[in-house]
C-alpha positions as CSV (number, residue, x, y, z in Angstrom):
1,M,15.0,-28.9,14.0
2,N,12.1,-30.2,13.4
3,K,9.1,-28.4,14.5
4,N,8.6,-30.3,18.4
5,N,12.6,-29.4,19.0
6,R,11.5,-25.5,17.7
7,W,8.8,-25.4,20.1
8,I,10.8,-26.4,23.2
9,R,13.3,-24.1,22.4
10,A,11.0,-21.4,21.9
11,Y,9.3,-21.8,24.9
12,L,12.7,-22.0,27.1
13,L,13.9,-19.1,26.1
14,I,10.7,-17.6,26.7
15,T,10.9,-18.8,30.0
16,A,14.4,-18.0,30.9
17,G,14.4,-14.0,29.6
18,T,11.4,-13.4,31.4
19,G,13.1,-15.1,34.4
20,I,16.0,-12.6,33.5
21,M,13.9,-10.0,32.6
22,A,12.0,-10.1,35.9
23,F,15.2,-10.6,37.6
24,A,16.4,-7.0,37.0
25,I,13.3,-5.4,37.4
26,K,13.0,-6.4,41.3
27,S,16.7,-6.0,41.6
28,T,17.6,-3.4,40.1
29,F,15.0,-0.8,39.0
30,D,12.5,-1.3,41.1
31,P,14.5,-0.5,44.5
32,I,16.1,2.4,42.8
33,G,12.8,4.0,40.9
34,L,14.3,3.4,37.7
35,V,11.3,3.9,35.3
36,T,12.5,2.2,31.9
37,G,9.0,2.7,30.3
38,G,6.5,-0.6,29.2
39,F,4.0,-1.7,31.7
40,T,6.2,-3.0,34.2
41,G,7.4,1.0,34.9
42,I,4.1,2.0,35.0
43,G,4.1,-1.0,38.0
44,I,7.1,0.6,39.4
45,M,5.3,4.1,39.8
46,L,1.5,2.6,40.4
47,R,3.3,0.6,43.6
48,R,4.9,4.1,44.6
49,L,2.1,5.8,44.7
50,T,-0.2,3.2,46.2
51,M,2.5,2.8,49.6
52,D,-0.3,4.5,51.9
53,V,-3.1,2.4,50.9
54,W,-1.7,-0.9,50.0
55,E,0.7,-2.6,52.0
56,G,4.1,-2.3,49.9
57,G,2.5,-0.9,47.7
58,I,0.5,-2.6,44.8
59,P,2.5,-5.4,43.0
60,I,4.2,-5.1,39.4
61,W,3.2,-8.3,38.8
62,L,-0.7,-7.6,39.5
63,T,-0.5,-4.4,37.5
64,N,1.6,-5.7,34.7
65,L,-1.2,-8.5,34.5
66,V,-4.5,-6.5,34.8
67,L,-3.4,-3.6,31.9
68,N,-1.9,-6.7,29.7
69,I,-5.7,-8.3,30.1
70,P,-8.0,-6.0,28.1
71,L,-4.8,-5.6,25.6
72,F,-4.7,-9.4,24.7
73,L,-8.6,-9.4,24.2
74,V,-8.6,-6.6,21.8
75,A,-5.4,-8.2,20.1
76,W,-7.7,-11.5,19.7
77,R,-10.5,-10.4,18.2
78,R,-8.2,-7.4,16.0
79,K,-5.6,-10.1,15.2
80,G,-6.6,-13.6,15.9
81,R,-5.4,-16.1,18.2
82,R,-2.3,-16.8,16.3
83,F,-1.3,-14.0,16.5
84,I,-0.6,-13.9,20.3
85,G,-0.1,-17.3,20.8
86,R,3.4,-16.8,22.3
87,T,2.9,-13.1,23.6
88,L,0.3,-14.3,25.9
89,A,2.5,-17.0,27.1
90,A,5.8,-14.3,27.4
91,S,3.3,-12.1,29.0
92,L,2.0,-14.7,32.0
93,L,5.7,-15.5,32.1
94,L,6.7,-12.4,33.1
95,S,4.3,-11.7,35.8
96,F,5.1,-15.4,37.2
97,W,8.6,-14.5,37.7
98,L,7.8,-10.6,39.1
99,G,5.5,-12.7,41.6
100,V,8.0,-15.0,42.4
101,I,11.3,-13.2,42.6
102,P,11.8,-11.9,46.0
103,D,13.2,-7.7,46.2
104,C,16.4,-7.4,46.3
105,D,18.8,-4.2,46.1
106,L,21.3,-5.7,43.3
107,A,23.4,-2.3,43.0
108,G,23.1,-1.0,46.6
109,G,21.1,2.5,46.2
110,D,23.7,3.3,43.0
111,Y,22.1,4.7,40.3
112,L,24.7,4.3,37.7
113,L,25.4,0.8,38.7
114,A,21.4,0.0,38.3
115,A,21.3,1.2,35.2
116,V,24.1,-0.5,34.0
117,Y,23.0,-4.0,35.6
118,G,19.7,-3.5,35.2
119,G,20.1,-2.2,31.2
120,V,22.5,-5.4,30.8
121,L,19.9,-8.0,32.5
122,T,16.9,-6.6,30.7
123,G,18.8,-6.3,27.4
124,A,19.7,-10.5,27.9
125,G,16.4,-10.9,28.8
126,I,14.6,-9.0,26.0
127,G,17.1,-10.8,23.3
128,L,15.9,-14.3,24.9
129,V,12.7,-13.8,24.0
130,L,13.0,-11.7,20.8
131,S,15.1,-14.9,19.3
132,A,11.6,-16.9,20.5
133,Q,10.0,-14.8,17.7
134,V,7.9,-13.3,20.7
135,A,7.3,-9.8,22.6
136,T,6.2,-9.7,26.0
137,G,3.0,-7.6,25.6
138,G,2.1,-4.5,27.2
139,T,3.4,-1.2,25.4
140,D,4.5,-3.0,21.8
141,L,1.1,-4.7,21.7
142,I,-0.4,-1.3,22.2
143,A,1.8,0.4,19.8
144,T,1.3,-2.8,17.1
145,L,-2.7,-2.4,17.4
146,L,-2.5,1.5,17.0
147,H,-0.1,0.9,14.0
148,M,-3.7,-0.3,12.5
149,R,-5.1,3.0,12.5
150,L,-1.9,4.5,12.3
151,R,-0.6,3.6,9.3
152,A,2.0,7.2,8.7
153,Y,4.1,5.7,12.0
154,S,5.8,2.7,12.0
155,I,5.4,0.7,15.1
156,A,8.9,1.5,16.8
157,Q,7.9,5.1,16.3
158,I,4.8,4.6,17.8
159,L,6.3,2.6,20.8
160,Q,8.9,5.4,21.5
161,V,6.3,7.9,22.6
162,I,4.4,5.6,24.1
163,D,7.7,4.3,26.2
164,G,9.2,8.0,26.5
165,A,5.5,9.3,28.0
166,I,6.1,6.6,30.8
167,I,9.6,7.7,31.5
168,L,8.5,11.2,31.5
169,A,5.7,10.4,34.1
170,G,8.7,9.0,35.9
171,I,10.1,12.2,36.7
172,Y,7.1,13.2,39.2
173,V,6.9,9.9,40.6
174,C,10.3,9.0,40.8
175,G,12.5,12.3,40.3
176,I,14.2,13.7,37.6
177,R,17.7,12.3,38.4
178,A,16.4,8.7,38.2
179,S,14.5,9.5,35.1
180,L,17.6,10.6,33.3
181,Y,20.1,7.1,34.5
182,A,16.5,5.3,32.9
183,V,17.0,6.9,29.4
184,F,20.8,5.5,29.9
185,A,19.8,2.2,31.4
186,V,17.4,1.8,28.1
187,Y,20.0,2.7,25.4
188,I,22.4,-0.1,27.3
189,T,19.3,-2.6,27.1
190,S,18.9,-1.8,23.5
191,R,22.2,-2.5,22.6
192,V,22.6,-5.7,24.8
193,S,19.2,-7.3,23.0
194,D,20.5,-6.2,19.5
195,L,23.5,-8.3,20.5
196,I,21.9,-11.5,21.4
197,T,19.2,-11.2,18.6
198,E,22.0,-10.5,16.1
199,G,24.9,-12.4,17.4
200,G,27.4,-9.5,17.3
201,K,28.1,-11.1,13.8
202,F,28.0,-8.0,11.8
203,S,29.5,-8.2,8.6
204,K,30.4,-5.3,6.0
205,A,29.3,-4.8,2.3
206,V,31.3,-3.5,0.3
207,Y,31.2,-1.8,-3.4
208,I,34.6,-1.4,-5.6
209,I,34.2,0.8,-8.8
210,S,37.2,0.2,-10.0
211,D,39.2,-0.5,-14.0
212,R,40.9,-3.3,-12.2
213,Y,37.9,-5.5,-11.1
214,E,39.0,-8.6,-12.6
215,Q,42.0,-8.2,-10.6
216,I,40.8,-6.9,-7.9
217,A,37.8,-10.3,-7.9
218,D,40.3,-12.6,-8.3
219,A,42.2,-11.3,-5.4
220,V,39.3,-11.7,-3.2
221,L,38.2,-15.1,-4.5
222,H,41.7,-16.8,-4.3
223,Q,43.0,-14.9,-1.2
224,M,40.3,-14.6,1.0
225,N,38.1,-17.4,-0.3
226,R,35.2,-14.9,-0.8
227,G,32.8,-14.4,-3.5
228,T,32.0,-11.5,-4.9
229,T,28.9,-10.6,-7.9
230,L,29.6,-8.1,-10.9
231,L,27.5,-5.4,-11.3
232,P,26.8,-2.8,-14.0
233,A,26.8,0.8,-13.6
234,V,26.8,3.8,-15.2
235,G,28.8,7.0,-13.7
236,M,25.9,9.7,-14.4
237,Y,28.5,12.8,-14.3
238,R,30.0,11.5,-17.7
239,S,27.4,9.0,-18.7
240,E,30.1,6.1,-18.8
241,E,29.4,3.0,-18.1
242,R,31.3,0.9,-15.5
243,N,31.4,-2.1,-13.6
244,M,31.2,-2.5,-9.7
245,L,31.9,-5.1,-7.6
246,F,29.6,-6.5,-5.0
247,C,30.9,-8.4,-2.0
248,V,30.6,-8.9,2.1
249,V,32.7,-9.8,4.4
250,S,33.3,-9.4,8.1
251,K,34.8,-6.9,9.9
252,K,38.0,-8.7,10.3
253,E,38.4,-9.6,6.5
254,V,37.2,-5.8,5.4
255,V,40.8,-4.8,6.4
256,V,42.8,-7.5,4.8
257,L,40.1,-6.0,1.7
258,K,40.5,-2.5,1.4
259,E,45.0,-3.4,1.7
260,Y,44.8,-6.1,-1.4
261,I,42.5,-3.4,-3.3
262,K,45.0,-0.4,-2.7
263,Q,48.1,-2.3,-4.1
264,I,45.8,-3.5,-7.2
265,D,44.2,-0.2,-7.4
266,V,44.9,3.0,-5.5
267,H,42.2,4.9,-7.2
268,A,39.6,2.4,-6.7
269,F,36.4,3.8,-5.3
270,V,35.2,2.3,-2.4
271,I,32.2,1.9,0.0
272,V,32.0,0.0,2.9
273,T,29.0,-0.5,4.8
274,D,27.4,-2.1,7.5
275,V,25.5,-5.3,7.5
276,R,23.0,-6.2,10.2
277,E,22.7,-10.3,8.7
278,V,24.0,-12.4,6.4
279,L,22.4,-15.8,6.3
280,G,24.4,-18.5,3.6
281,E,27.6,-19.9,2.3
282,G,30.4,-18.8,4.8
283,F,28.2,-16.9,7.1
284,L,25.0,-18.0,9.2
285,E,23.1,-20.8,8.2
286,Y,19.4,-20.7,7.8
287,S,18.2,-22.6,10.7
């Protein structure tokens, strides 16, 4: 894929993703008062708090835009123009969609449906945006900037504290019931976004310690058409040198692999662990 095609693909993903996110906010979270963190969560609270002084309350798109402006100015000075390029576009597009998408109540006032529908839609939108290797500004950008001073904490940890504080504030504005469902919506959002960004193509890494490692490696190679790697190991209990096989297979193949190992050596020591992403022959190709 050439540079122009990558650029077009990235901005198509950002446009579609921010549109889906905005639709989820306007049709599920905002009508019922689910504050799920982020600047849009602050926007939902401000809209409710300003109903008496502003007809319909301060629009969410305006809150998102105004809060992001000083952040991007700081990020420009600290990180440079290259850092904020696509993120600025994503933030502006999210504010645009929040402004043009009409209000509607997709869940009909049902908290559970709002949490599920909103979580799935928001997760899908975030997943598309993240697939373009960009964020939408807001609390993500705050966490990134704070991380420059708070090196002892990861960006994810800082982000959890910030969004957690926003959700807690939502208890005061929208009630504890809405906030509890908001936590559920956040969980669904994270699961769906992970599924999209990682393609659901999780694999399994398998470590095998066996005296019959050659037979097992032969079965994996010729029966399953998978490769293995032989690693030298030392058992510290008896200080014995052993050989350990390492291989990566799909979730379906791990069942077959364990059956082959059982047939060859019932005393084999096997460790199976999850792998989030595998690039290379037989798995995902490099894009």
